[in-house]
C-alpha positions in Angstrom: 0.0 0.0 0.0 1.3 3.5 -0.9 2.1 6.1 1.7 -0.7 8.2 0.2 -3.3 5.5 0.8 -2.0 4.9 4.3 -2.0 8.6 5.2 -5.5 9.0 3.7 -7.1 6.6 6.2 -9.2 8.2 8.9 -7.7 7.9 12.3 -11.0 7.5 14.2 -12.8 4.2 14.4 -14.7 3.6 11.3 -18.5 3.2 11.1 -19.8 1.4 8.1 -23.2 2.8 8.6 -21.9 6.4 8.8 -19.8 5.9 5.7 -22.8 4.6 3.7 -25.1 7.3 4.9 -22.8 9.8 3.1 -24.3 8.4 -0.2 -27.7 10.0 0.7 -27.3 13.2 -1.4 -26.8 11.0 -4.5 -29.6 8.6 -3.6 -32.2 11.2 -2.6 -33.2 12.1 -6.2 -34.1 8.5 -6.9 -35.3 7.5 -3.4 -38.9 7.0 -4.6 -37.9 4.3 -7.1 -35.6 2.6 -4.6 -38.3 2.6 -1.9 -40.9 1.3 -4.3 -38.5 -1.4 -5.4 -37.9 -2.4 -1.8 -41.6 -2.5 -1.1 -42.3 -4.6 -4.1 -39.5 -7.0 -3.0 -40.9 -7.2 0.5 -44.4 -8.2 -0.9 -42.7 -10.8 -3.1 -40.7 -12.2 -0.2 -43.8 -12.3 2.1 -45.7 -14.0 -0.7 -43.2 -16.9 -0.5 -44.3 -17.3 3.2 -47.9 -17.9 2.2 -46.9 -21.0 0.3 -46.3 -23.0 3.5 -49.7 -22.0 4.7 -51.2 -23.3 1.4 -49.3 -26.5 1.9 -50.8 -26.8 5.5 -54.3 -26.5 4.0 -53.6 -29.0 1.3 -52.1 -31.6 3.8 -54.7 -31.2 6.5 -57.6 -30.7 4.1 -57.7 -32.3 0.6 -54.9 -34.8 1.3 -56.3 -36.0 4.7 -59.8 -36.1 3.2 -58.7 -37.7 0.0 -60.2 -34.9 -2.2 -58.3 -34.8 -5.6 -60.1 -31.6 -6.7 -58.9 -29.8 -3.6 -55.3 -31.0 -4.2 -55.4 -29.5 -7.7 -56.9 -26.3 -6.4 -54.1 -26.1 -3.8 -51.5 -26.8 -6.4 -52.8 -24.0 -8.6 -52.7 -21.6 -5.6 -49.1 -22.5 -5.0 -48.3 -22.0 -8.7 -50.0 -18.5 -8.7 -48.0 -17.5 -5.6 -44.8 -18.6 -7.2 -45.4 -16.7 -10.4 -46.4 -13.6 -8.4 -43.2 -13.8 -6.4 -41.1 -14.1 -9.6 -42.9 -11.3 -11.3 -42.5 -8.9 -8.4 -38.7 -9.6 -8.2 -38.5 -8.8 -11.9 -40.5 -5.6 -11.4 -38.1 -4.6 -8.7 -35.1 -5.0 -11.0 -36.8 -2.9 -13.6 -37.6 -0.1 -11.1 -34.1 0.3 -9.7 -31.7 -0.5 -12.7 -31.9 2.9 -14.4 -31.9 5.2 -11.3 -28.9 3.4 -9.8 -27.0 3.6 -13.1 -27.6 7.4 -12.9 -26.4 7.5 -9.3 -23.1 5.9 -10.4 -22.8 8.2 -13.4 -23.4 11.3 -11.2 -20.8 10.3 -8.6 -18.3 9.6 -11.3 -19.0 12.9 -13.0 -18.6 14.7 -9.6 -15.3 13.0 -8.9 -13.9 13.9 -12.3 -15.0 17.5 -12.0 -13.5 17.7 -8.5 -10.2 16.3 -9.7 -10.1 18.9 -12.4 -10.5 21.7 -9.8 -8.0 20.3 -7.2 -4.5 22.0 -7.3 -1.5 20.5 -8.9 0.0 19.8 -5.5 -2.8 17.2 -4.8 -2.0 15.4 -8.0 1.7 15.4 -7.2 0.9 13.5 -4.1 -1.7 11.0 -5.3 -0.8 8.0 -7.6 -3.0 8.0 -10.6 -3.9 4.4 -10.1 -5.4 5.1 -6.7 -7.6 7.8 -8.3 -8.5 5.6 -11.2 -9.6 2.7 -8.9 -11.8 5.2 -6.9 -13.6 6.3 -10.1 -14.1 2.8 -11.5 -14.0 -0.2 -9.1 -15.2 1.7 -6.0 -18.1 3.2 -7.7 -19.1 -0.1 -9.2 -19.1 -1.6 -5.7 -21.4 1.2 -4.5 -23.8 0.7 -7.4 -23.9 -3.0 -6.6 -24.6 -2.2 -2.9 -27.4 0.1 -3.7 -29.0 -2.3 -6.1 -28.7 -5.5 -4.0 -27.4 -5.5 -0.4 -29.1 -2.3 0.6 -32.5 -3.6 -0.5 -32.1 -7.2 0.6 -30.8 -6.4 4.1 -34.1 -4.6 4.6 -36.2 -7.2 2.8 -34.5 -10.2 4.5 -34.9 -8.5 7.8 -38.6 -8.0 7.3 -39.0 -11.5 5.9 -37.3 -13.1 8.9 -39.4 -11.1 11.3 -42.7 -12.0 9.6 -41.5 -15.6 9.2 -40.8 -16.0 12.9 -44.2 -14.5 13.8 -45.8 -17.1 11.5 -43.6 -19.9 13.1 -44.5 -18.8 16.7 -48.2 -18.6 15.8 -48.1 -22.1 14.4 -46.1 -23.7 17.2 -44.4 -21.5 19.7 -42.2 -24.1 21.3 -40.7 -25.1 18.0 -40.3 -21.4 17.1 -38.2 -20.8 20.2 -35.9 -23.7 19.1 -35.3 -21.9 15.8 -34.7 -18.6 17.7 -31.9 -20.1 19.8 -29.0 -19.3 17.3 -29.9 -15.6 17.0 -27.6 -14.4 19.9 -24.4 -16.2 18.7 -25.1 -15.1 15.1 -25.3 -11.5 16.1 -22.0 -11.8 18.1 -20.3 -13.5 15.1 -21.5 -10.8 12.7 -20.2 -8.0 14.9 -16.7 -9.7 15.2 -16.7 -10.4 11.5 -17.6 -6.9 10.4 -14.6 -5.2 12.0 -12.0 -7.7 10.7 -13.5 -7.9 7.2 -13.7 -4.1 6.8 -10.0 -3.8 7.5 -9.2 -6.6 5.0 -11.5 -5.0 2.4 -9.8 -1.6 2.8 -6.4 -3.1 2.4 -7.4 -5.0 -0.7 -8.9 -1.9 -2.3 -5.8 0.2 -1.6 -3.6 -2.6 -3.0 -5.8 -2.8 -6.1 -5.1 0.9 -6.6 -1.4 0.4 -6.2 -1.6 -2.4 -8.8 -3.4 -0.1 -11.2 -0.7 2.5 -10.8 2.0 0.0 -11.7 0.1 -1.1 -14.8 -0.6 2.4 -16.0 3.1 3.5 -15.5 4.3 0.4 -17.3 2.0 1.1 -20.3 2.9 4.7 -20.5 6.6 4.1 -20.0 6.8 1.0 -22.2 9.5 2.6 -24.4 11.8 3.2 -21.3 11.2 -0.3 -20.0 12.0 -1.9 -23.3 14.9 0.5 -24.0 16.6 -0.4 -20.8 15.6 -4.0 -20.7 13.8 -3.6 -17.4 10.8 -5.7 -18.3 11.8 -8.5 -15.9 12.2 -6.0 -13.0 8.7 -4.6 -13.8 7.3 -8.1 -13.9 8.8 -8.8 -10.4 7.4 -5.6 -9.0 4.0 -6.4 -10.5 4.2 -10.0 -9.2 5.1 -8.7 -5.7 2.1 -6.3 -5.6 -0.2 -8.9 -7.1 1.0 -11.5 -4.5 0.1 -9.1 -1.7 -3.3 -8.5 -3.1 -3.8 -12.2 -3.6 -2.9 -12.8 0.1 -5.4 -10.1 1.2 -8.1 -11.5 -1.0 -7.5 -15.0 0.5 -7.8 -13.5 4.0 -11.1 -12.1 3.0 -12.2 -15.4 1.6 -11.2 -17.2 4.8 -13.2 -14.7 6.9 -16.2 -15.0 4.6 -15.9 -18.8 4.6 -15.8 -18.9 8.4 -18.9 -16.7 8.6 -20.9 -18.7 6.1 -20.0 -22.0 7.8 -21.3 -20.8 11.1 -24.3 -19.0 9.7 -25.3 -22.1 7.7 -24.6 -24.6 10.4 -26.4 -23.1 13.4 -29.8 -22.6 11.6 -29.5 -26.2 10.1 -28.9 -27.6 13.6 -31.9 -25.6 14.9 -34.1 -26.9 12.0 -33.0 -30.5 12.7 -33.8 -30.1 16.4 -37.2 -28.6 15.5 -37.9 -31.5 13.1 -37.2 -34.1 15.7 -39.4 -32.3 18.3 -42.1 -31.8 15.7 -42.2 -35.4 14.7 -42.5 -36.4 18.3 -45.4 -34.0 18.8 -47.2 -35.3 15.7 -46.7 -38.9 17.0 -48.2 -37.8 20.4 -51.1 -36.1 18.6 -50.2 -32.7 19.8 -49.5 -31.4 16.3 -51.1 -32.0 12.9 -49.0 -33.2 10.0 -50.1 -30.2 8.0 -48.9 -27.8 10.7 -45.5 -29.6 10.8 -45.2 -29.4 7.0 -46.1 -25.7 7.1 -43.7 -25.1 10.0 -40.7 -26.8 8.3 -41.5 -25.2 4.9 -41.5 -21.8 6.5 -38.3 -22.6 8.3 -36.7 -23.7 5.1 -38.0 -20.6 3.3 -36.2 -18.5 5.9 -32.8 -20.3 5.3 -31.8 -18.1 2.4 -32.6 -14.8 4.2 -30.6 -15.9 7.2 -27.7 -17.4 5.4 -27.4 -14.5 2.9 -26.7 -12.0 5.7 -23.1 -13.1 5.7 -22.8 -12.3 2.0 -24.7 -9.0 2.4 -22.6 -7.9 5.3 -19.4 -8.6 3.3 -20.6 -6.5 0.4 -21.8 -3.8 2.7 -18.4 -3.6 4.3 -16.6 -3.4 1.0 -19.0 -0.8 -0.1 -18.4 1.2 3.1 -14.7 1.2 2.4 -15.4 2.2 -1.2 -17.4 5.1 0.1 -14.6 6.1 2.4 -12.1 6.0 -0.4 -14.4 8.0 -2.7 -15.1 10.7 -0.1 -11.4 10.9 0.9 -10.9 12.6 -2.5 -14.2 14.5 -2.5 -13.4 15.9 1.0 -10.1 17.5 -0.2 -11.0 21.2 -0.3 -10.8 23.1 -3.5 -8.8 26.3 -3.0 -11.0 29.4 -3.0 -10.9 31.5 -6.1 -9.9 34.6 -4.1 -7.7 35.2 -1.2 -8.9 36.4 2.2 -9.9 39.9 3.1 -6.2 40.8 3.5 -5.5 40.3 -0.2 -8.6 42.2 -1.2 -7.8 45.1 1.0 -4.2 45.2 -0.3 -5.5 45.2 -3.8 -8.0 48.0 -3.1 -5.2 50.2 -1.6 -3.3 50.1 -4.8 -6.2 50.7 -7.2 -5.4 54.4 -7.8 -1.7 53.6 -8.2 -2.4 50.8 -10.7 -4.7 53.0 -12.8 -2.1 55.7 -13.0 0.6 53.2 -14.0 -1.5 51.7 -16.8 -2.3 55.2 -18.2 1.4 56.2 -18.0 2.8 53.0 -19.6 0.4 51.9 -22.3 3.2 51.0 -24.6 6.7 51.4 -23.0 9.7 51.2 -25.3 11.8 48.2 -25.0 15.0 48.6 -23.0 13.8 51.8 -21.3 13.3 51.9 -17.5 9.6 52.3 -16.7 8.4 55.3 -14.8 8.4 55.2 -11.0 5.4 53.4 -9.6 4.5 51.7 -12.9 2.7 48.5 -12.3 2.0 47.2 -15.8 3.2 43.8 -17.1 4.1 40.9 -14.9 5.4 41.6 -11.5 6.6 39.4 -8.6 7.1 41.0 -5.3 8.7 39.1 -2.4 7.4 35.8 -3.8 8.2 32.7 -1.8 7.1 29.1 -2.2 7.4 25.9 -0.2 5.8 22.6 -1.2 3.0 21.6 1.1 4.6 18.2 1.8 8.1 19.5 2.4 9.8 18.6 5.7 9.3 21.3 8.4 13.0 22.2 8.5 13.6 22.2 4.7 14.3 25.6 3.1 11.7 27.0 0.8 12.2 26.5 -3.0 11.8 30.2 -3.6 12.1 33.2 -1.2 12.0 36.9 -1.7 11.7 36.7 -5.5 11.4 40.2 -7.0 11.0 40.5 -10.7 9.3 42.9 -13.1 8.5 42.1 -16.8 7.3 45.2 -18.5 4.3 45.2 -20.8 5.4 43.7 -24.2 8.7 42.6 -22.9 10.2 39.1 -23.0 12.2 38.0 -20.0 14.4 34.9 -20.1 14.7 33.0 -16.8 18.1 31.3 -16.4 19.4 29.1 -13.6 21.1 25.9 -12.7 19.2 22.6 -12.7 17.0 22.5 -9.6 17.1 26.2 -9.0 13.3 26.5 -9.1 12.7 27.9 -12.6 9.8 25.5 -13.4 8.2 26.1 -9.9 8.4 29.9 -10.4 6.6 29.7 -13.8 3.9 27.5 -12.3 3.1 30.2 -9.7 2.0 32.7 -12.4 -1.0 30.8 -13.7 -1.7 29.6 -10.1 -0.9 25.9 -10.7 0.7 26.3 -7.3 -0.1 29.1 -4.8 2.7 31.3 -3.6 3.2 30.9 0.1 4.4 34.5 0.5 4.6 37.8 -1.5 2.3 38.5 -4.5 2.2 38.3 -8.3 0.4 40.9 -10.4 -0.8 41.0 -14.0 -1.1 44.5 -15.2 -1.4 45.6 -11.5 -4.0 43.0 -10.5 -3.1 40.5 -7.9 -3.5 37.0 -9.3 -4.5 35.7 -5.9 -7.5 38.0 -5.9 -8.5 37.0 -9.4 -10.7 34.0 -10.3 -8.6 31.2 -11.6 -10.6 31.1 -14.9 -9.6 34.8 -15.5 -5.9 34.2 -14.7 -5.8 31.3 -17.2 -7.5 33.4 -19.8 -4.8 35.9 -19.5 -1.8 33.5 -19.1 -0.9 30.8 -21.6 1.7 28.2 -20.8 3.9 25.7 -22.7 5.6 23.2 -20.4 8.9 21.4 -20.9 7.0 18.1 -21.0 4.8 18.4 -24.0 1.7 16.5 -22.9 -0.8 15.7 -25.6 -4.2 14.0 -25.3 -5.9 11.2 -27.1 -7.6 13.5 -29.5 -6.9 15.0 -33.0 -4.0 17.4 -33.7 -6.5 20.3 -34.1 -8.3 19.5 -30.8 -5.0 19.4 -28.9 -3.9 22.7 -30.3 -7.2 24.5 -29.9 -7.3 23.6 -26.2 -5.3 26.8 -25.8 -8.2 28.9 -27.2 -11.8 28.3 -26.2 -13.2 30.0 -29.2 -10.3 29.2 -31.6 -11.1 28.8 -35.3 -9.3 27.2 -38.3 -7.5 30.5 -39.0 -6.1 30.6 -35.4 -5.1 26.9 -35.7 -3.3 27.6 -39.0 -1.5 30.6 -37.6 -0.4 28.7 -34.4 0.9 25.8 -36.5 2.9 28.2 -38.6 4.5 29.9 -35.6 5.5 26.5 -34.1 6.7 25.3 -37.5 4.4 22.4 -37.2 3.7 22.0 -40.9 4.4 18.3 -40.6 0.7 17.8 -39.5 -0.4 18.4 -43.1 1.4 15.2 -44.1 -0.3 13.1 -41.5 -3.0 10.7 -42.8 -5.9 13.0 -41.9 -4.1 16.3 -41.5 -5.2 18.2 -38.4 -7.9 15.7 -37.9 -5.4 12.9 -37.2 -5.6 11.2 -33.8 -2.3 11.5 -32.1 -2.9 8.6 -29.6 -2.4 8.5 -25.9 0.2 11.0 -24.6 1.0 11.8 -28.3 3.4 8.8 -28.4 2.7 8.3 -32.1 4.7 11.5 -32.7 8.4 12.3 -32.1 9.5 14.4 -29.1 10.2 17.5 -31.4 6.7 17.1 -33.0 5.0 17.0 -29.7 6.9 20.0 -28.4 5.9 22.0 -31.5 2.3 21.2 -31.0 2.5 22.2 -27.4 4.0 25.5 -28.4 1.2 26.0 -31.0 -1.3 25.3 -28.2 0.3 28.0 -26.1 0.2 30.7 -28.8 -3.1 29.9 -30.5 -5.1 32.2 -28.3 -2.9 35.3 -28.7 -2.5 35.5 -24.9 -1.6 38.7 -23.1 0.9 36.8 -21.0 3.0 33.9 -22.2 4.9 31.4 -20.0 7.3 29.1 -21.9 9.3 26.5 -20.0 12.2 25.6 -22.3 9.9 25.3 -25.3 12.6 24.4 -27.9 14.7 21.8 -26.0 13.6 18.8 -28.3 14.1 20.6 -31.6 17.0 20.2 -34.0 19.1 23.2 -34.9 17.5 24.0 -38.2 13.9 23.7 -36.9 14.9 25.7 -33.8 16.0 28.6 -35.9 12.8 28.6 -37.9 10.7 28.4 -34.7 12.6 31.2 -33.1 12.1 33.5 -36.2 8.4 32.9 -36.1 8.2 33.1 -32.3 9.8 36.6 -32.3 6.6 38.0 -34.0 4.4 36.5 -31.2 6.7 37.7 -28.4 6.6 41.2 -29.8 2.9 41.4 -29.0 2.8 39.8 -25.6 4.5 39.9 -22.2 6.5 36.7 -21.9 8.6 34.8 -19.4 10.7 32.1 -21.0 12.7 29.5 -19.2 15.9 29.2 -21.2 18.8 26.8 -21.2 20.3 27.5 -24.6 21.9 30.8 -25.6 19.8 30.8 -28.8 16.6 30.8 -26.6 18.1 33.5 -24.3 18.6 35.8 -27.4 14.9 35.8 -27.9 14.5 37.9 -24.8 14.9 41.6 -24.2 16.4 40.9 -20.7 17.6 38.0 -18.7 16.9 37.1 -15.0 19.2 34.8 -13.1 17.6 32.6 -10.5 20.0 31.3 -7.9 19.5 30.1 -4.4 15.8 30.6 -4.6 16.1 34.3 -5.5 16.6 36.5 -8.5 20.2 37.6 -8.2 20.8 39.5 -11.4 18.7 41.1 -14.2 20.1 42.6 -17.4 20.7 41.9 -21.1 22.5 38.8 -22.1 25.7 40.7 -23.0 25.6 42.7 -19.7 25.3 39.6 -17.6 28.1 37.8 -19.5 30.4 40.7 -18.6 29.3 41.3 -15.0 28.0 38.0 -13.6 30.4 35.1 -13.2 27.6 32.5 -12.5 25.7 33.5 -15.6 28.8 33.5 -17.7 29.6 30.0 -16.4 26.1 28.7 -17.2 26.2 30.1 -20.7 29.7 28.8 -21.3 28.5 25.3 -20.6 25.5 25.8 -22.8 27.7 27.3 -25.6 29.8 24.2 -25.6 26.7 22.0 -25.7 25.2 24.0 -28.5 28.4 23.9 -30.5 28.5 20.1 -30.1 24.9 19.8 -31.2 25.5 21.9 -34.3 28.6 19.9 -35.3 26.7 16.6 -34.8 23.8 18.0 -36.9 26.1 18.9 -39.7 27.7 15.5 -39.7 24.3 13.8 -39.7 23.3 16.0 -42.6 26.4 15.1 -44.6 25.7 11.4 -44.1 22.2 11.8 -45.4 
């Protein structure tokens, strides 16, 4: 079991009833159909208890009096009761099938929508397989519970109660014999519920871990094959599968023990009642018909009694499924605005912001903005610490101050692990800054709705994730109202003309994660997605790292036109990418330690010069290799 799953368990003692009651908001809209279905099933089950009374009448009446017509009449009555019982059970299934399918669909839709709204930090902590199992297997278990155990625990309880009333009325002494196993059965079910619920929770968590391994193996199949690690993956899968198998066997042993006792005790009671009943018939204290009816009623109650073990097992598994589902649903979605402190701080600067916007509608590149100007993208004392970081660990970012003027492109440079990607994720609020503030044209992003922030800011990440959709659909995700003209322009900027040679052009399905394309092709489509909506602010995280030298030069030339009309922050590792920017910011030790043009920093900052010297050597080697490859071709 993963640490995430372990940590997500509630610390207080779990109550299966309390867990299942949380389903009520989803069940409430269809409660009438479920209640009607339960009532129909109760009538059907009670109809089965009338059959023994009909048998009593047949034995004590027509059979004892040797009346064939009466026997035929009694047989017809039993047949009618049987058909009525079967018809009512069929009606109950018809009543509940569609509503419960809707309950499952609504819960799955709510889970998916909630996952979309949860912050990136949540998804960083939770394995995808655990989330997948909660949205599939767990919801299937809950639908099965609502369709079968929930109804039949009520129906069987009513049937047993009515049946014992009938038994006591027929012969109270024999009825007391059948009631003798009740106390030990209740004690056993209580003991079983606690142990089985723990085993069920462990099995469901292990199933989620197994789903994670399978998903990672499928998505990373090229790495596994490339490094010959398939046997290691098989061993890891076998180990998890073995643990899950052991847990399932523990569940089976518990369930087998419960069934053995639940079936044995009632059988012993029925056997004892049969012996006593035969003795009473022999003594003339009881009629043969009454004994037949008594035993028929007792046998009719066998399934309701014996099924309780099965129903309790499913109810416990469903309760753990509900716990796992609501563990995710209970994670709070961050508010769209900050607290009153942020709103107050924003209000205090309203006048200043308005003046800054009026004074700096279009500042010239390379000129120092007027004092107090707040346009563009500004970071003021920004700090960030990951929520799950150890208490004594230093923050990833602290005291970051940076101002990107309107229409300016700023390159962000730093050593590996310096926090460049983390900083870029703070602007569109993929992570929330833990201190300081970030403004877009003077507006604090923390006080803006996330939808508004992401309308203003477009991003292209270093990892060019694509979805199982067409090329056009993937690119137009960056513009809600994008059209074919916008798509064509974005593809031209990203130098992604290769899509026109695909089998169906921009309508070609790229496959899961875009693995049917090369790394450079995926990166160009991700860049096209970032620029398709002509955003006011553009965040690019090393957008050209997977491109060859020739394609990189073409993309840079087209990208300059886009950057001229937007405010951009570009994470750069190559000198060629740095040269796209008007100025460069050096991130070191979690802070911005230098800002200036590329040539200024080369002359005045030793750390920057060292970084660029290493990059220059790498770039030269890349170009030499590209020329040699070109000569061979």
